[in-house]
N, C-alpha and C positions, 0 to 999 in steps of 0.2 A: 821407141818409147811411145806408149799410148798412155792413157787417161786412168788406166784400172791400177790401183795400189794392191799390193799384197799386204796382209796383216802384218807380217815380219818387216816389212820395209822401213827404213829409218828416213827421220825427217830431221832436217838441220834448221837452226836460226843462229843468226849473228845477233847478239846482246851486248849493247854498250857497257863497258867495265864500270865497277863502282865509283872511281873516280870520275868519270863523265856524266853517269845517270844512276844517282844512288837510289832513285826510287824503284829501279829495277832488281835490288837486292835487300834481302833482310840482314839483320846486323850479325846474324851467325855465317853469313857468307852464300846462304842458300837464295836460289830464285824466288823474287816476289811474283805475284800473281800478276802485277802490273806489266811484266815482261810479256804478256800474252795478251793484253788488250789493245786491239788496233781496229778502229771502226772501218779501216779499208780492206781489212781480212789480214791475218797473220801470214806474212812472208816467210816461207821456207824453201830450203832447196832439198829436192830428194835425192836419197841415196842412190836409188837404182841398183845397179851393179858394182858401184865403187866402195872401195874400204873406206873406213871413217878417215884415215890419213888422206886419203885422196880429196875426199870432200872438204876436210877442213883447210888443205893445202889450196884448192881451189877458191873456196869462200875467202879466205885471208887475202888473196890476191884481188878481190874485188871490194872487201868489206872490212871494215873496222869492228873491232870487239873481239867478246869470247864467243866460241862455238859452241852450243846446246843441241842434244840430241834427244828425241823422243821418238816412238814407234807408232805406225799408223793405227795399230790395234788401241794403243791409249786414247788416241783421239774418238775413236769409235765407242769405245767403252764409256765415254761421256757425251756421246750422242753428238759430237763434232764432224763435219764433213770435210774432208780432204780433196782439194780440186788441183788437178794439172792444169797450170797456166803458164806455159813456156814464153819467155820474151825472145826479142831477137838477139839479145846479149847473153841469155841463159837459159838453154835448153831444158835444166834441172827447176826451173821456178815453179813453185807452188804455192797454195794458200790453205790455211786452216780456217774454215767459217764454224760460225755458231751451228748454223744449219742449212740447209739447201737455199732457204730465203733469206737469211741473216747473217752478214759477214762477221758482225762483232759476236765473240766469244761472251757467254754469260760470265758473270763473276764466279760461280760455281765450275764453270769449264777452265777458267784460267787458273783457279786454285789447285783443281785437279792435275792438269798438265804441269803447273809449275813443282808440284810434290813427285812427278814422276819422270821429269826431265833432268839427262846428265848433261853436266858442265865438261866438256872435255879439254 
């Protein structure tokens, strides 16, 4: 694996369910923009060559919550930057940043990603 992301690559994020963190969800059950606001950078797993089922299974072993999927191209459409930042425990760990120099996504970027993300 390297730090190059294909536009069609999928990124996955674990999001606390409504009963734990209601602020991440709207009343209609869709994601709130708040699920994408993290001043440390939005932590995700890259799909790379894995299927949705493989990624979800792997993430559920390490993380709690619902798994949501967004494409790299969607991040690029809104001017966000995707960075490959593997950790000792997770070779797929990556982050979505607002720009090259700013980790926090703008409110507009958060709204856009929330509208384009699929909960699996």
